[in-house]
NULUM-79255 format. One record per residue: residue in three letters; x, y, z of N, C-alpha, C, O in turn. Coordinates in steps of 0.05 Angstrom, whole numbers, padded with zeros to 5 digits, always signed. Each point is the difference from the previous one (the first is absolute). Example, Ala and Ser with C-alpha at 12.3 -4.5 7.8 and 13.67 -1.06 7.14 Angstrom:
2
ALA+00264-00114+00156-00018+00024+00000+00018+00024+00000+00021+00000+00013 SER-00028+00021-00027+00016+00024+00001-00015+00022+00014+00010+00022+00004 
//
This chain:
330
MET+02192+03282+00341+00000-00022+00020-00028-00002+00012-00011+00020+00009 SER+00001-00044-00007-00027-00004+00011+00002-00016+00026+00017-00018+00003 LEU-00034+00026+00015-00001-00015+00026-00024-00019+00000-00022+00007-00007 CYS+00028-00031+00014-00021-00021+00001-00008-00005+00029+00017-00006+00016 GLY-00042+00007-00011-00010-00006+00027-00002-00030+00004-00009-00015-00017 ARG+00018+00005+00040-00002-00028+00006-00017-00004+00026+00003+00015+00019 ARG-00020-00035-00020-00017-00006+00023+00015-00019+00018+00008-00022-00009 VAL-00004+00030+00033+00015-00017+00020-00020-00011+00020-00015+00015+00013 THR+00015-00041-00010-00018-00013+00019+00016-00004+00026+00019-00015+00001 LEU-00028+00028+00020+00012-00002+00026-00010-00024+00015-00023-00008-00003 PRO+00040-00005+00018-00010-00023+00015-00021+00009+00021+00001+00022+00010 VAL-00019-00041-00005-00021+00006+00020+00013+00002+00028+00015-00018+00008 ILE-00022+00039+00006+00010+00004+00027-00020-00011+00020-00023+00009+00001 THR+00032-00029+00014-00017-00011+00020+00003+00015+00026+00022+00001+00011 PRO-00043+00010+00000+00002+00015+00025+00008-00018+00023-00008-00023+00001 ILE+00023+00034+00017+00007-00014+00024-00024+00000+00019-00010+00020+00008 VAL+00002-00045+00000-00022-00003+00018+00010-00008+00027+00014-00021+00002 LEU-00020+00036+00019+00008-00008+00026-00015-00025+00009-00025+00000+00000 GLN+00039-00020+00007-00012-00026+00008-00010+00001+00029+00010-00015+00017 LYS-00029+00032-00013-00013+00002+00027-00030-00003-00003-00012+00010-00020 ARG+00000-00023+00039-00029-00003+00000-00011+00007+00027+00014-00002+00020 VAL-00039+00011-00019-00013+00007+00025-00020-00022+00006-00017-00006-00016 ILE+00019-00006+00039-00019-00020+00009-00012+00008+00027+00012+00017+00015 LYS-00035-00028-00009-00013+00006+00026-00002-00026+00015-00008-00021-00010 VAL+00016+00022+00036+00000-00024+00017-00018+00006+00024+00002+00021+00013 TYR-00019-00040-00006-00019+00003+00022+00010-00016+00025+00012-00021-00003 SER-00018+00032+00026+00006-00014+00025-00026-00012+00011-00021+00003-00011 GLU+00023-00017+00034-00023-00013+00011-00022+00019+00010-00023-00007+00000 ASP+00031+00032+00006-00020+00019+00010-00012+00016-00023-00013+00021+00004 GLU+00017-00031-00029-00011+00012-00025+00013+00027-00007-00009+00012-00020 THR+00029-00004+00034+00015+00023-00010+00019-00008-00022+00006-00024-00002 SER+00001+00042-00015+00017-00007-00023+00023+00020-00002+00000+00022+00011 ARG+00020-00031-00026+00023+00017-00005+00009-00004-00029+00003-00022-00010 ALA+00001+00045-00004+00009+00000-00028+00030+00001+00000+00012+00017+00015 LEU+00001-00034-00031+00029-00001-00001+00009+00001-00029-00011-00013-00017 GLU+00033+00027+00012+00013-00001-00026+00022-00020+00002+00018+00002+00017 VAL-00020-00023-00034+00019-00022+00002+00012-00006-00027-00012+00007-00021 PRO+00035-00020+00020+00012-00009-00026-00018-00021-00012-00015-00014+00013 SER+00016+00012-00040-00018-00018-00014+00008-00029+00005-00016-00018-00005 ASP+00040+00013+00015+00009-00028+00005+00000-00007+00030+00013-00019+00008 ILE-00028+00034+00008+00001-00005+00029-00014-00026+00006-00021-00006-00012 THR+00032-00010+00030-00012-00025+00008-00017+00004+00025+00001+00021+00013 ALA-00017-00042-00007-00017+00002+00024+00017+00003+00025-00007+00014+00018 ARG+00030-00028-00017+00018+00002+00023+00010+00029+00003+00000+00011+00022 ASP+00009+00001-00045+00010+00027+00000-00021+00020+00010+00005+00017+00016 LEU-00030-00021-00025-00022+00018+00007-00006-00003+00030-00005+00020+00014 CYS+00005-00044-00004-00005-00004+00029+00022+00014+00016-00006+00013+00020 GLN+00031-00016-00028+00022+00013+00014-00003+00030-00001+00006+00014+00020 LEU-00015-00003-00042-00003+00028-00003-00022+00010+00019+00003+00021+00013 LEU-00025-00035-00011-00022+00007+00018+00008-00002+00029-00007+00016+00017 ILE+00023-00037-00011+00010-00003+00028+00017+00024+00007-00002+00011+00022 LEU+00019-00003-00040+00018+00022+00005-00015+00027+00003+00005+00015+00019 LYS-00024-00010-00037-00014+00025+00000-00019+00003+00025-00005+00022+00009 ASN-00005-00045+00000-00018+00000+00023+00013-00006+00027-00013-00001+00021 HIS+00040-00003-00022+00015-00006+00024-00010-00025+00015-00001+00000+00024 TYR-00007-00020-00040-00009-00025+00012+00024-00017+00008+00022+00004-00011 VAL-00026-00023+00029+00021-00020+00006-00002-00022-00021-00021-00011-00004 ASP+00043+00005-00008+00001-00021-00020+00004-00027+00012+00023-00007+00007 ASP-00044-00009-00004+00002-00027+00011-00004-00021-00022-00005-00023+00005 HIS+00008+00032-00030-00002-00018-00024-00028-00012-00004-00002-00020-00014 SER-00018+00032+00026-00027-00010-00004-00017+00019-00017-00022-00007-00007 TRP+00032+00031+00001-00016+00019-00016-00003-00011-00029+00020-00009-00012 THR-00044+00011+00002-00007-00013-00025-00017+00018-00017-00016+00016+00010 LEU+00020-00018-00036-00016+00015-00019-00021-00020-00012+00007-00022-00008 PHE-00032+00031+00008-00022-00016-00011-00012+00013-00024-00001+00025-00003 GLU-00009-00041-00015-00017+00009-00023-00029-00005+00007-00007-00023+00005 HIS-00009+00044-00005-00028-00002+00008-00017+00006-00024-00001+00022-00010 LEU-00014-00043+00000-00018+00003-00023-00028+00006+00012-00015-00018+00007 THR+00009+00044-00006-00024+00009+00015-00025-00012-00011-00017-00010+00015 CYS+00013+00012-00041-00026-00009-00012-00005-00030+00003-00022-00009+00003 LEU+00044-00006-00003-00003-00029+00002+00002-00011+00029-00006-00023+00005 GLY+00013+00041+00013+00003-00009+00028+00022-00019+00004-00002-00019+00016 LEU+00024+00023-00030+00023-00018+00002+00025+00014+00009+00003+00025-00003 GLU+00016-00040+00013+00025+00012+00010+00022-00021-00002-00005-00024+00003 ARG+00029+00033-00008+00023-00018+00001+00025+00014+00009+00002+00025-00001 ILE+00017-00040+00011+00027+00010+00007+00015+00006-00026+00000-00017-00018 ILE+00011+00041+00016+00019+00005-00022+00027-00009+00010+00011+00012+00019 GLU+00001-00031-00032+00026-00011+00009+00021+00021-00001-00001+00018-00017 ASP+00021-00021+00035+00020+00021+00003+00015+00006-00026+00009+00023-00004 HIS-00006-00043-00014+00016+00005-00024-00017+00011-00023+00011+00008-00021 GLU-00037-00006+00024-00017+00009-00022+00002+00030-00005+00004+00015+00019 MET-00006-00007-00044+00001+00028-00007-00027+00013+00005-00020-00009-00012 VAL+00019+00030+00028-00026+00012+00008-00014+00012-00024-00024-00003-00003 ILE+00039+00018-00013-00012+00013-00023-00011-00020-00020-00020+00005-00013 GLU+00033-00028+00011-00009-00021-00018-00027-00011+00010-00018-00005-00016 VAL+00015+00002+00042-00025-00009+00011-00022+00021-00006-00022-00007-00008 GLN+00028+00032+00013-00019+00021-00005-00008+00002-00029-00023+00008-00006 SER+00041-00014-00012-00006+00002-00029-00022-00020-00009-00011+00004-00022 LYS+00005-00024+00038-00021-00019-00007-00028+00009+00008-00019-00014-00007 TRP+00018+00036+00021-00026+00009+00010-00015+00016-00021+00012+00014-00017 GLY-00038-00016+00017-00017+00017-00016-00003+00028+00013+00003+00002+00024 ILE-00007+00018-00041-00001+00028+00011-00022+00004+00020+00004+00014+00020 GLU-00027-00027-00024-00023+00005+00017-00005-00022+00020-00022-00002+00011 GLU+00040-00016-00007-00004-00023+00017+00002+00007+00030-00011-00014+00017 GLY+00025+00036-00010+00003+00008+00028+00018-00018+00016-00002+00000+00024 ASN+00020-00014-00037+00019-00017+00014+00021+00017+00015+00003+00024-00006 ARG+00010-00035+00026+00019+00016+00015+00020-00018+00014-00003-00024+00003 PHE+00025+00037+00006+00020-00013+00016-00005+00005+00029-00008+00022+00008 SER+00012-00042+00008-00002+00002+00029+00026-00008+00014+00014-00017-00010 PHE-00008+00031+00031+00026-00004+00014-00007-00006+00030-00010+00016+00014 ARG+00017-00040-00006-00005-00008+00028+00018-00024+00007+00014-00011-00017 LYS-00014+00004+00043+00016-00022+00009-00013-00027-00007-00025-00002-00001 ASN+00042-00017-00005-00009-00028-00005+00021-00019+00011+00019-00007-00014 TYR-00023-00001+00039+00021-00016+00013+00002-00028-00013+00020-00014+00003 ALA-00041+00005-00018+00000-00027-00011+00013-00001-00028+00000-00022-00012 LYS+00009+00044+00002+00010+00001-00028+00021-00022-00005-00001-00013-00021 TYR+00020+00011+00039+00021-00020-00003+00001-00021+00023+00020-00013+00004 GLU-00042+00012+00011-00001-00018+00023+00004-00029-00009+00010-00016+00016 PHE-00018+00009-00040+00002-00028-00009+00029-00010-00002+00005-00024+00000 PHE+00014+00043-00003+00028-00008+00000+00010-00007+00028+00019-00015+00004 LYS-00032+00027+00016+00008-00005+00028-00014-00024+00012+00011-00016+00014 ASN-00037+00013-00021-00016-00022+00011-00016-00013-00023-00024+00003-00001 PRO+00037-00018-00017-00013-00011-00023-00022-00020+00006-00020-00002-00014 MET+00022-00013+00037-00019-00020+00006-00027+00011+00007-00021-00013-00002 ASN+00020+00039+00010-00025+00013+00006-00016+00007-00025-00024+00006+00002 PHE+00037-00007-00025-00012+00010-00024-00008-00023-00020-00016+00004-00018 PHE+00027-00027+00022-00004-00021-00020-00009-00026+00012+00016-00019+00003 PRO-00042+00017+00005-00011-00025+00009-00001-00020-00023+00004+00007-00023 GLU-00010-00032+00029+00003-00021-00020-00020+00002-00023+00007-00004-00023 HIS-00032+00012+00030-00020+00001-00021-00012+00028-00001-00006+00012+00021 LEU+00003-00001-00045-00011+00027-00002-00024+00001-00018-00023+00000+00010 VAL+00026+00001-00036-00022+00006-00019-00002-00022-00020+00020-00011-00010 SER-00045+00003+00003-00004-00021-00020-00009+00012-00027-00004+00025-00002 SER+00001-00042-00018-00009+00009-00026-00029-00004-00004-00010+00000-00023 ASN-00005-00004+00044-00029-00002-00003-00012+00027-00007+00001+00018+00016 GLU-00011-00016-00040-00009+00026-00010-00029+00005+00007-00017-00018-00004 ILE+00011+00042+00013-00027+00008+00006-00005+00027-00013+00008+00020+00011 GLY-00020-00021-00035-00006+00025-00013+00024+00017-00006+00000+00024+00003 GLY+00022-00037-00012+00024+00015-00007+00019+00005+00023+00020+00014-00003 THR-00027-00024+00027+00017+00004+00024+00011-00027+00009-00008-00021-00010 MET+00026+00021+00030+00011-00024+00011-00005-00001+00030+00000+00021+00013 SER-00005-00044-00002-00007-00003+00028+00022-00014+00015+00018-00012-00012 HIS-00019+00013+00039+00020-00012+00017-00005-00030+00003-00022-00008+00009 SER+00043-00009-00015-00001-00028+00008+00027-00013-00001+00019+00013+00009 GLN-00016-00037-00020+00025-00014+00005+00014-00010-00025+00016-00019+00001 ILE-00020+00032-00024+00012-00011-00024+00027+00012-00007+00020-00015-00002 LEU-00019+00041-00001+00025+00012-00008+00019+00003+00023-00008+00007+00022 GLN+00034-00013-00027+00020+00002+00021+00017+00026-00003+00014+00007+00019 GLU-00015+00007-00042+00016+00024-00004-00013+00018-00020-00016-00010-00017 PRO+00021+00035+00018-00014+00019-00018+00010-00001-00029-00012+00013-00017 ARG+00033-00029+00011+00009-00002-00027-00023-00009-00019-00001+00008-00023 HIS-00017-00025+00034-00023-00009-00016-00018+00023-00009-00014-00003-00020 LEU+00015+00025+00035-00017+00023-00007+00009+00014-00026-00014+00016-00010 GLN+00038-00023+00000+00008+00011-00025-00018-00009-00023-00001+00013-00021 LEU-00013-00035+00026-00020-00009-00020-00024+00018+00001-00016+00002-00019 PHE+00013+00012+00042-00023+00017+00004+00005+00029-00008-00018+00013-00011 SER+00043-00004+00015+00007+00027-00008+00030+00001-00004+00015-00013+00014 GLU-00006+00029-00033+00029+00003-00006+00012+00020+00020-00007+00024-00001 PHE+00025-00033+00018+00010+00017+00021+00016+00023-00010-00001+00022+00010 SER+00017-00026-00032+00018+00021-00010-00015+00024-00011+00011+00022-00001 SER-00036-00026-00007-00015+00022-00013-00024+00009+00018-00018+00012-00010 SER+00019-00019+00035-00022+00008+00018+00011+00004+00028+00023-00008+00007 ASP-00039+00021+00010+00007+00004+00028-00021-00012+00018-00023-00003-00008 ILE+00031-00004+00032-00018-00013+00020-00010+00022+00019+00016+00014+00012 TYR-00042-00012-00009-00013+00019+00018-00017-00014+00021-00010-00022-00005 MET+00006+00036+00027-00019-00009+00021-00023+00019+00001+00003+00024-00003 SER-00027-00035+00007-00023+00017+00003+00002+00013+00028+00009-00012+00019 LEU-00018+00037-00018+00002+00015+00025-00020-00010+00020-00020-00012-00007 THR+00025+00017+00033-00017-00009+00021-00028+00011-00004-00004+00024-00003 GLY-00016-00042+00005-00027+00009-00003-00010+00002-00029-00023+00007-00005 ARG+00041-00012-00014-00007+00001-00029+00002-00028-00012+00020-00013+00003 LYS-00041+00004-00015+00000-00025-00014+00005+00004-00030-00010+00019-00012 ILE+00026-00037+00001+00003+00000-00029-00025-00011-00013-00008-00022+00008 PRO-00004+00036-00027-00024-00011-00012+00004-00028-00011+00019-00005-00014 GLY-00038-00013+00021+00001-00028-00010+00016-00018+00018+00002-00024-00006 VAL+00011+00034+00027+00016-00017+00017-00016-00006+00025-00008+00018+00015 PRO+00003-00044-00009-00017-00008+00023+00016+00000+00026+00001-00021+00013 GLY+00010+00043-00005+00015+00001+00025+00011+00028+00005+00001+00017-00018 SER+00007-00012+00043+00010+00026+00008+00030+00003-00003+00011+00022+00001 TYR+00003-00045-00006+00029+00000-00001+00009-00003-00029+00013-00019-00007 GLY-00021+00039-00009+00006-00002-00029+00027+00011-00007+00011+00017+00013 PHE+00000-00028-00034+00024+00011-00013-00002-00007-00029-00015-00017-00009 CYS+00031+00031-00007-00004-00003-00029+00025+00007-00015+00018+00014+00010 PHE-00016-00023-00035+00020+00008-00019-00011+00022-00018-00023-00003-00010 LYS+00037+00024+00006-00008+00021-00018+00021+00003-00022+00023+00007+00006 PRO-00030-00012-00031+00020+00003-00021+00009+00029-00004-00016+00018+00005 HIS+00041-00014-00013+00010+00027-00003-00016+00016-00021-00004+00024+00004 LYS-00004-00037-00025-00014+00014-00022-00030+00002+00004-00014+00015-00014 GLY+00004-00031+00033-00029+00001+00005-00008+00024+00016+00016+00011+00015 GLY-00041-00003-00017-00009+00023+00014-00020-00004+00022+00005+00009+00023 GLY-00027-00023-00029-00022-00002+00019-00003-00026+00014+00017-00018-00001 ALA-00040+00015+00015-00006-00024+00015-00002-00025-00017+00006-00022+00010 ARG-00013+00025-00035-00003-00023-00018+00027-00014-00005+00000-00024-00007 ASP+00021+00038+00010+00027-00011-00006+00012-00014+00024+00022-00011-00002 LEU-00035+00013+00025+00012-00012+00024-00003-00030+00000-00020-00011-00008 LYS+00041-00003+00017-00001-00029+00005-00003-00003+00030+00018+00004+00015 GLN-00042-00012-00007-00008+00002+00028+00003-00027+00015-00005-00021-00011 LEU+00014+00023+00036+00002-00023+00018-00009+00008+00027-00005+00024+00006 TYR+00002-00043+00012-00007+00006+00027+00011-00021+00019+00005-00023-00009 ALA-00001+00030+00034+00008-00019+00021-00020+00000+00022-00018+00017+00001 ASP+00020-00037+00016-00020-00002+00022+00008+00013+00026-00014-00001+00020 SER+00038+00013-00020+00009+00014+00024+00021+00021-00008+00012-00002-00022 GLU-00007+00021+00039+00021+00020-00005+00027-00013-00001+00017+00008-00017 GLN-00012-00028+00034+00026-00013-00001+00005-00014-00026+00022+00001-00012 SER-00043-00015+00002+00003-00014-00026+00005+00019-00022+00017-00005-00017 ARG-00031+00028+00017+00004+00020-00022+00028+00011+00002+00014+00002-00021 THR-00004+00004+00045+00027+00011+00003+00021-00020-00010+00019+00007-00012 CYS-00024-00033+00018+00018-00021-00009+00002+00000-00030+00022-00002-00012 TRP-00045+00003-00001+00000-00002-00030+00012+00025-00013+00015-00003-00019 VAL-00022+00026+00029+00011+00024-00012+00030+00001+00004+00015+00008-00018 THR-00005-00017+00041+00029-00001+00006+00013-00020-00019+00021+00007-00012 ALA-00032-00030+00009+00011-00021-00018+00001+00010-00029+00020-00006-00014 ILE-00040+00020+00005-00001+00010-00027+00021+00022-00004+00013+00001-00021 ARG-00009+00016+00041+00021+00021-00002+00027-00013-00002+00017+00008-00016 LEU-00012-00030+00031+00025-00014-00001+00005-00013-00027+00021+00001-00012 LEU-00043-00013+00001+00003-00013-00025+00004+00019-00023+00015-00005-00019 LYS-00028+00028+00021+00003+00020-00021+00027+00014+00000+00012+00003-00022 TYR-00003+00005+00045+00025+00016+00001+00025-00016+00009+00022+00009-00005 GLY-00026-00033+00017+00022-00017+00006+00022+00013+00017-00006+00013+00020 MET+00031-00016-00029+00023+00010+00015-00001+00030+00004+00012+00010+00019 GLN-00026+00005-00037-00001+00029+00003-00012+00008+00027+00009+00019+00012 LEU-00029-00034-00003-00013+00007+00026+00020-00004+00023+00001+00016+00018 TYR+00015-00038-00020+00020-00005+00021+00021+00022+00000+00009+00009+00021 GLN-00001+00000-00045+00019+00022-00002-00011+00026+00011+00014+00015+00013 ASN-00040-00010-00017-00013+00023+00011+00001-00001+00031+00005+00020+00013 TYR-00010-00044-00003+00000-00004+00029+00028+00004+00012+00003+00012+00021 MET+00017-00022-00035+00028+00001+00011+00013+00027-00006+00019+00008+00015 GLN-00028+00006-00035+00014+00024-00008-00003+00022+00020-00023+00007+00006 PRO+00044+00005+00004-00002+00023+00018-00013+00023-00015+00003+00003-00024 CYS-00016+00014+00039-00013+00023-00013+00021+00022-00005+00003+00018+00016 GLN+00011-00021-00038+00022+00018-00006-00007+00018-00023+00015+00019-00006 ALA-00037-00023-00008-00005+00013-00025-00001+00031+00002+00010+00014-00017 ILE-00023-00004+00039-00004+00028+00002+00026+00016+00001+00003+00021-00012 HIS+00017-00031+00027+00025+00015+00002+00015+00002-00026+00016+00018-00004 SER-00022-00036-00015+00015+00001-00026-00007+00025-00016+00015+00007-00018 SER-00037+00007+00025-00007+00024-00014+00010+00025+00014-00004+00023-00010 GLN+00017-00026+00033+00010+00023+00015+00026+00011-00013+00017-00015-00009 PRO-00014+00041+00009+00024+00012-00013+00026-00007+00013+00021+00001-00013 TRP-00022-00008+00039+00025-00007+00014+00008-00029-00003+00021-00008+00008 PHE-00038-00009-00021+00006-00028-00004+00013-00005-00027-00010+00008-00021 HIS+00032-00022+00022+00015-00008-00024+00003-00030+00000+00010-00012+00018 HIS-00021+00000-00039-00004-00029+00000+00027-00015+00002+00010-00003+00022 LYS+00001-00006-00043+00024-00017+00000+00025+00016-00008+00011-00004-00021 ILE-00003+00023+00038+00025+00014-00004+00020-00011+00020-00006-00008+00022 SER+00031+00009-00030+00022-00010+00017+00008+00021+00021-00009+00022+00000 ARG+00025-00031+00018+00011+00017+00021+00016+00023-00012-00002+00023+00008 GLU+00017-00029-00029+00016+00020-00014-00017+00020-00014+00005+00024+00000 GLU-00027-00033-00013-00018+00018-00014-00015+00018+00020-00004+00024-00006 ALA-00003-00035+00029-00013+00017+00020+00019+00021+00011-00008+00023+00004 HIS+00033-00031-00001+00021+00018+00009+00003+00024-00019+00001+00023+00008 GLN+00000-00030-00034+00004+00020-00021-00024+00018-00002+00004+00024-00004 LEU-00027-00034+00007-00025+00016-00003-00001+00020+00023-00008+00023-00005 ILE+00015-00031+00029-00001+00019+00023+00022+00021-00004-00004+00024+00006 LEU+00028-00032-00016+00021+00019-00005-00008+00022-00020+00006+00023+00004 GLN-00021-00032-00025-00008+00019-00021-00020+00020+00011-00001+00023-00009 GLN-00015-00031+00029-00021+00018+00010+00008+00015+00025-00016+00014+00012 GLY+00041-00018-00003+00010+00017+00022+00003-00014+00026-00019-00013+00010 LEU+00043+00015+00002+00005-00013+00026-00010+00018+00023+00016+00011+00015 VAL-00042-00010-00014-00013+00016+00022-00011-00021+00020-00011-00021-00008 ASP+00012+00028+00033-00010-00018+00021-00030-00006-00006-00016+00018-00004 GLY+00009-00044+00004-00028-00008-00003-00008-00007-00028-00023-00008-00004 VAL+00041+00010-00016-00006-00009-00027-00001-00030+00001+00019-00013+00010 PHE-00040+00000-00021-00003-00029+00003-00014-00012-00024-00012+00014-00017 LEU+00014-00040+00015-00016-00016-00019-00003-00028+00012+00015-00008+00017 VAL-00035-00006-00027-00004-00028+00008+00002-00017-00025-00010+00007-00021 ARG+00023-00030+00024+00004-00017-00023-00002-00030+00008+00000-00006+00024 ASP-00001-00011-00044+00001-00029+00005+00028-00008+00009+00019+00012-00009 SER-00018-00031+00027+00026-00011+00008+00010-00019-00021-00015-00017-00010 GLN+00040+00019+00002+00011-00019-00019+00010-00025+00013+00001-00021-00013 SER+00006+00022+00038+00010-00024+00014-00022-00018+00011+00003-00024+00002 ASN-00026+00037+00004-00023-00016+00010-00025+00010-00014-00010+00022+00005 PRO-00002-00038-00023-00023+00009-00016-00025+00006+00016-00018+00013-00011 LYS+00017-00021+00036-00024+00005+00016+00002+00025+00017-00020+00008+00013 THR+00043+00006-00014+00003+00023+00016+00004+00025-00017+00003-00002-00024 PHE-00002+00025+00038+00004+00026-00014+00023+00015+00015+00008-00008+00021 VAL+00001+00029-00034+00022+00015+00011-00007+00030+00000-00009+00010-00021 LEU+00013+00004+00043-00003+00028+00002+00028+00012-00003+00017-00005+00017 SER-00013+00021-00038+00026+00013-00004-00004+00030+00008-00017+00013-00010 LEU+00034-00004+00029-00004+00026+00012+00027+00015+00003+00020-00012+00008 ASN-00021+00038-00015+00024+00016+00004-00001+00015+00026-00020+00012+00008 HIS+00043-00012+00006+00003+00015+00025+00030+00006+00005+00016-00019-00002 GLY-00010+00044+00007+00028+00007+00005+00018-00005-00023+00023-00009+00003 LEU-00034+00013-00028+00015-00004-00025+00008-00029-00004+00017-00006-00016 LYS-00031-00012+00029+00004-00029-00004-00027-00013-00006-00020+00006+00013 ILE+00021-00024-00032-00024-00015-00007+00000-00027+00014+00018-00016-00003 LYS-00039+00012+00019-00002-00025+00015-00024-00016-00010-00019+00011-00010 HIS+00021-00037+00014-00021-00018-00010-00011-00017+00024+00015-00013+00014 PHE-00041+00013-00011-00014-00014+00022-00019-00020-00012-00016+00006-00017 GLN+00018-00031+00027-00017-00021-00011-00027+00000+00013-00003+00002+00025 ILE-00018-00003-00041-00028-00001+00009-00008-00030-00002-00001-00012-00021 VAL-00004+00000+00044-00004-00028+00002-00030-00007+00003-00013+00013+00017 PRO+00002-00032-00032-00028-00009+00004-00001-00019+00023+00017-00018+00003 LEU-00038+00021+00013-00005-00018+00023-00028-00011-00003-00019+00014-00007 GLU+00015-00040+00012-00027-00012-00001-00007-00008+00028+00015-00014+00014 GLU-00039+00022-00005-00010-00007+00026-00030-00005-00001-00015+00017-00008 GLU+00007-00041+00016-00028-00008-00001-00013+00004-00027-00022+00009-00003 GLY+00038-00016-00018-00010+00001-00027+00000+00028-00012-00009+00003-00023 LYS+00019+00017+00037+00001+00027-00010+00029+00009-00005+00018-00009+00014 LEU-00015+00025-00035+00027+00008-00008+00005+00029+00009-00017+00017-00004 PHE+00041-00012+00015+00008+00027+00009+00028+00006-00011+00014-00018-00008 TYR-00007+00044+00008+00027+00008-00008+00012+00016+00023-00013+00015+00014 THR+00039-00019-00010+00014+00013+00022+00028+00007-00007+00013-00013-00016 LEU-00003+00035+00029+00028+00008-00002+00016-00007+00025+00024+00002+00000 ASP-00039-00008+00022+00013-00003+00026-00006-00027+00013-00006-00001+00024 ASP+00008-00020-00040-00004-00028+00011-00027-00004+00012-00003-00016+00019 GLY-00018+00030-00029-00027-00005+00009-00010+00017+00023-00023-00002+00008 HIS+00040+00020+00003-00009+00018+00021-00021+00019-00010-00019+00007+00014 THR+00023+00003-00039-00019+00017-00013-00007-00013-00026+00018-00005-00017 ARG-00043-00001+00012-00008-00015-00024-00023+00013-00014-00016+00014+00012 PHE+00015-00019-00039-00020+00014-00017-00011-00021-00020+00014-00018-00008 SER-00039+00022+00001-00014-00019-00018+00009+00004-00029-00005-00018-00016 ASP+00016+00042+00009+00010+00004-00027+00022+00021+00001+00005+00013+00020 LEU+00009-00010-00043+00023+00018-00001-00008+00029+00001+00015+00017+00009 ILE-00039-00011-00018-00010+00028+00001-00002+00009+00029+00009+00022+00007 GLN-00021-00039+00010-00002+00007+00029+00028+00004+00012+00005+00017+00017 LEU+00014-00035-00025+00027+00002+00011+00013+00026-00008+00012+00013+00018 VAL-00014-00005-00043+00013+00025-00009-00013+00024+00014+00014+00018+00009 GLU-00041-00018-00007-00014+00022+00013+00008+00003+00029+00003+00022+00010 PHE+00001-00044+00003+00009+00001+00029+00027+00013+00002+00004+00017+00017 TYR+00015-00026-00034+00027+00010+00003+00004+00028-00013+00021+00012+00003 GLN-00042-00002-00016+00000+00028-00008-00006+00018+00024+00007+00023+00000 LEU-00021-00035+00019-00008+00016+00024+00018-00007+00024+00002+00016+00019 ASN+00010-00040-00018+00016-00009+00022+00026-00012-00010+00000-00015-00019 LYS+00022+00022+00031+00025-00011-00010+00004-00029+00010+00014-00015-00014 GLY-00025+00008+00037+00002-00027+00009+00029-00009+00002+00017+00014+00012 ILE-00010-00037-00024+00027-00010+00001+00018+00012-00022+00024-00005-00001 LEU-00036+00022-00016+00015+00012-00022+00016+00024+00010-00006+00011+00021 PRO+00027-00003-00035+00016+00023+00008-00015+00027-00003+00007+00019+00012 CYS-00027-00019-00029-00017+00024-00004-00026-00008-00012-00004-00022-00009 LYS-00015+00041+00009-00026-00005-00013+00003-00002-00030+00019+00011-00012 LEU-00039-00024-00001-00001+00000-00029-00012+00026-00009-00022+00007+00007 LYS+00037+00009-00023-00009+00027-00007-00005+00003-00030-00021+00011-00007 HIS+00038-00020-00010-00002+00005-00029+00002-00026-00014+00021-00013+00000 TYR-00042+00005-00014+00002-00026-00015+00014+00005-00026-00001+00021-00013 CYS+00016-00042+00005+00016+00001-00024-00015-00013-00022-00007-00024+00001 ALA+00000+00039-00022-00017-00011-00021+00013+00004-00027+00015+00018-00005 ARG-00022-00037-00013+00008+00003-00028-00023+00014-00014-00023-00009+00002 ILE+00029+00030-00016-00021+00016-00013+00003-00003-00030+00021+00007-00011 ALA-00042-00017-00003+00001-00002-00029-00011+00025-00013-00022+00009+00007 LEU+00037+00003-00025-00008+00025-00013-00015-00007-00026-00009+00018-00014 
//
């Protein structure tokens, strides 16, 4: 009897790669902080994370900026944009960076639109590849003939920095995603800061449309979704069963979406061998959103602050929050 050897080709094993990236964010005083973040983190999520880590008050004005150091340009990174995707467009030696600071005007145009859109803004009179201020164009849609919005971003020149070739101090420009240097910029200028702000605002609205309004209206809820105590769309019965499985000990809790009211949340808490459910209600006051368990007597800008408070204080609850109830994937 003879034995025949056979060559067996094993399938290629793809290693598991942790989807985490390290980014550095600068503040106004030039200090920086390195953060390990998920690869799909949005600008809104990152702002919320920085607010939480630095114990800032969230007044919905904190903004992430993209700063192109070599070109002297800067732009708002919209709340829905993927931060790692923005970073992936940078060259290794360009020295670009993220900046984190307040910007009260980010969504001001939704509150006071007449302050941002005067009747006449920019004309098509070309001067050496740039456009000047006059009375021809009535809306930025015409600028799509000048640059393709979907494949470029709008930047403002930094204070005290002139864009080369632009005959004015209030420069702004389109930078294509695939382009690298100053030669690829589509340059414009305005004759005042107000005019420049109007045009940049109008272009942001035209490029992103309803998405910007959704960013403005959307409560800052994203950060709590990554917390181990938060369970997205589970029912009252599922929450009950999950707490039962992990033990009827005083202070075992979880937070979930409300099924009866999509704008509210529910705190499910065990005390005295009974599971009780408390509604977390959103309140809006002077354009700011808060969350409360006690009809507004104690209010919090996000769910993380609410949970942390009741971990230290029982307040209206029968006991403090002690042990979060989590689903663990093996």
